[in-house]
N, C-alpha and C positions, 0 to 999 in steps of 0.2 A: 504493500500500500504506500503510494507516494503522496506526500502532503502537498507538494507544489505541482500545479498543472504543468504540462510540457510547454516550453516557451514557444511563442508564435513564430519567431525567427529560427533559422537553421543554426544549430549549435556549432557548426564547423566553420563559422566566420573567422577570419584571421584576427588576432588580438589588436593589431594596429587599426583595423577597420572599425572595430567596436570602440576603441579609444577615440578615433576620429569622429565617430558619431556622437559620443558623449561630449567631446569638446565643442562640436558644432552646435549641439542642443544648448550647451551652457552659454556659448556666445550669442545665440539667437535670443535666449531668455534675457541676458544682460542687456543686449541691444534694445530689446523691446521695453525693458524697464527704463533705460536711459531716455528712450524716445518719448515715453509717456510722461516722464518727469520733466523733460524739456518742454513738452507741449503744455503741461500744467503751469510751469514757470512763465511761459510766454503768455498764457491766459491771464496770469496775475499781473503781468506788466501791462497788458492791454486794458485790464480792468481799472488800474490806477496809474495813469501815465505821469502824473505830477508828483508821485510819492518819492521818486528818486531825485528830483531836482532840488 
């Protein structure tokens, strides 16, 4: 009896490919977070343009 279900991907993927996928996912997550943060900051600047003067 196996506790874990079989993985959806083939288990014979090379280690460097798995590592590359993890790094790619990490970068996309970080980039998305930075983009949303930048968008929020831009919205704050547009909401109060005279606050920085």
